[in-house]
Every structure is written in C-alpha cells, then in structure tokens.
MIKE-263797 format. One line per 3 residues: number of its first residue (from 1); their letters; for each residue x, y, z of N, C-alpha, C. Coordinates in steps of 0.001 Angstrom, whole numbers. Each point is the difference from the previous one (the first is absolute). Last residue first. Layout:
BEGIN
NUM) a) X:Y:Z:X:Y:Z:X:Y:Z; ...
***
This chain:
BEGIN
91) nni) 245257:46023:120292:1223:-349:719:928:1148:53; -5650:-906:-507:1166:788:-426:1207:-374:837; -5012:-2203:-1527:1060:1:1004:1190:762:-561
88) eiy) -5679:-487:-830:1306:344:-564:1007:81:1130; -4824:-2694:-794:766:826:926:1378:207:-593; -5248:-1474:-1728:1428:-58:-243:675:983:951
85) ike) -4990:-2787:-485:741:1091:564:1473:-239:-253; -4959:-1485:-2418:1299:-449:493:746:1232:488; -5564:-1154:-499:1176:803:-336:1265:-610:604
82) epr) -4665:-1509:636:637:-521:-1212:1257:775:-409; -2761:1238:3880:533:-1365:167:752:-510:-1236; -60:5277:1117:-1009:-992:-383:618:-1404:112
79) vms) 1763:3971:3217:46:-384:-1410:-1119:-995:-265; 1793:4114:3922:-726:-1219:-357:122:-246:-1502; 1589:3650:3298:915:-900:-735:-654:-1329:-340
76) lke) -1822:4200:2131:36:-1266:731:904:-1044:-654; -564:4474:-1795:101:190:1452:187:-1314:762; -403:80:-4884:975:1006:414:190:60:1515
73) rav) -3182:-3107:-2028:1336:-220:-548:1033:969:588; -4558:467:1218:493:-1300:480:1422:-250:-500; -2244:3817:-1570:381:158:1408:573:-1298:541
70) kei) -1697:-150:-4368:1157:890:50:496:161:1432; -4019:-2364:-757:1171:-778:-401:1267:846:81; -4039:2172:847:260:-970:1073:1235:-837:-337
67) ykd) -1585:2981:-3273:615:714:1123:374:-972:1118; -2340:-1756:-3681:1320:461:-440:734:705:1144; -4528:-1327:461:939:-1103:217:1422:412:-383
64) tkv) -3542:3801:1605:254:-925:-1109:1002:-1081:391; -1522:3913:2663:-905:-1153:63:292:-1051:-1079; 2282:4219:275:385:-812:1158:-861:-1263:98
61) yea) -1004:3334:-3266:1184:-785:-356:414:-933:1135; -3501:3088:724:-444:-1064:-905:1173:-901:-372; 958:3756:2565:-813:-914:809:-522:-1153:-861
58) yek) 2293:3486:-2146:923:-833:775:-771:-1014:846; -2494:3166:-2393:644:-926:-927:949:-941:745; -1980:3413:2498:-1024:-973:-410:599:-1040:-937
55) yee) 2716:3605:1261:-199:-927:1124:-1044:-1053:-330; 733:3442:-3134:1173:-873:80:-162:-1028:1119; -3300:3299:-364:-85:-935:-1131:1183:-965:16
52) tkq) 45:3437:3126:-1076:-934:318:-135:-1049:-1095; 2959:3552:-715:534:-947:982:-1046:-1046:365; -1374:3471:-2824:969:-862:-683:566:-1046:950
49) kal) -2830:3273:1796:-762:-916:-856:927:-962:-719; 1944:3425:2536:-604:-1005:879:-815:-1008:-803; 1798:3679:-2291:1074:-898:430:-546:-1116:889
46) eiq) -2968:3378:-1255:356:-808:-1170:1099:-999:356; -1198:3124:3271:-1094:-957:-207:326:-923:-1167; 2927:3550:827:119:-1019:1052:-1077:-1068:-158
43) ely) -205:3686:-2854:1152:-829:-345:207:-1104:1031; -3302:3185:851:-413:-842:-1121:1131:-913:-436; 918:3205:3300:-855:-1064:528:-469:-932:-1109
40) aqk) 2469:3800:-1250:863:-926:749:-812:-1166:558; -2352:3458:-2112:773:-763:-977:906:-1013:698; -2356:2991:2709:-928:-939:-629:744:-883:-993
37) enk) 2355:3535:1943:-238:-1074:969:-909:-1062:-596; 689:3850:-2543:1217:-817:42:-146:-1161:975; -3486:3097:-162:49:-720:-1275:1223:-910:-47
34) ykk) -490:2935:3619:-917:-1137:104:-28:-823:-1285; 2603:3920:-6:543:-919:1003:-882:-1247:99; -1471:3518:-2721:1120:-706:-618:604:-1018:959
31) yei) -3396:2764:1683:-544:-891:-1027:1114:-816:-647; 1178:3399:3031:-556:-1175:685:-544:-1009:-999; 1498:4084:-1730:1137:-746:551:-488:-1268:697
28) eqi) -3255:2969:-1533:670:-616:-1144:1180:-846:473; -2277:2625:3161:-793:-1165:-399:627:-727:-1179; 2003:4010:1410:134:-1019:1051:-763:-1270:-387
25) afm) -460:3730:-2819:1350:-562:-99:208:-1105:1032; -4032:2423:167:39:-836:-1195:1365:-674:-132; -528:3155:3394:-739:-1229:319:10:-957:-1191
22) ysf) 1905:4248:-655:796:-768:954:-678:-1337:312; -2374:3043:-2613:1148:-509:-753:878:-872:885; -3575:2275:2006:-477:-1115:-820:1125:-594:-851
19) ysi) 1061:3800:2600:-395:-1101:882:-443:-1211:-828; 946:4013:-2276:1222:-622:522:-323:-1217:856; -3586:2605:-1545:627:-709:-1121:1263:-722:473
16) vfl) -2113:2718:3134:-849:-1152:-315:613:-815:-1135; 2134:4054:1163:128:-983:1070:-804:-1257:-318; -453:3631:-2916:1340:-565:-113:224:-1081:1056
13) vll) -3956:2465:245:-33:-880:-1167:1354:-681:-179; -199:3210:3350:-855:-1139:352:-54:-999:-1147; 2230:4039:-731:766:-845:920:-790:-1241:397
10) frh) -2193:3205:-2647:1082:-598:-758:812:-954:878; -3297:2584:2080:-609:-1030:-858:1088:-744:-773; 1397:3643:2524:-417:-1099:883:-632:-1129:-802
7) ikl) 1132:3933:-2288:1225:-691:419:-353:-1188:893; -3481:2821:-1294:486:-761:-1154:1255:-795:364; -1729:2960:3187:-912:-1129:-151:451:-895:-1161
4) krk) 2251:4058:673:334:-917:1096:-868:-1256:-95; -950:3489:-2963:1290:-588:-352:409:-1028:1054; -3806:2587:742:-255:-1006:-1020:1290:-701:-388
1) m) 380:3550:3019:-727:-1082:611:-262:-1120:-1008
***
C-alpha cells in the first residue's frame, strides 16, 4: 500500500513538473514572438520618423524661391528677362 502511494506521489510530482515545464516553454516561445514583433514595430516607427523628417524638409524646400525657379524653368520652360536663349539647329 505504501509503495502504491509513493508511486502515485511520484507520478503526481512528475506530472506537475512536466506541466509547468510545458507552460514555461510555451510562454518562452510567445515571449520571443512578441519580442520580434516589437522590434519590427520599432523599426517601422523609426522608418516613419525618417520619412516624416524628409517630407518636412521637402515641404520647406518647396516654399523656397530656388524650387519655384527650378519648376518654372523645367516644367514651364520659362527664362529670366535678361537671359539669352540659344536654339541649336541640327541639319
């Protein structure tokens, strides 16, 4: 009878240890998964901050006279009044 009780205790302890080991392993896997997700989100946030900074710089550049003149020359083919225009004719 005592031997049977010892075996039951041993099995119970073994089951409890196995259960907690399994739960610990599952939580460790989830922790690593969430840690990787967090790192990915932090990288996305950093990229978004960089893009935001670039857009702010571009928005400031668009307001400058240099940008306005560049667009006028390239897109609208405008020139300053004192400039001479030379047209190349190829035969």
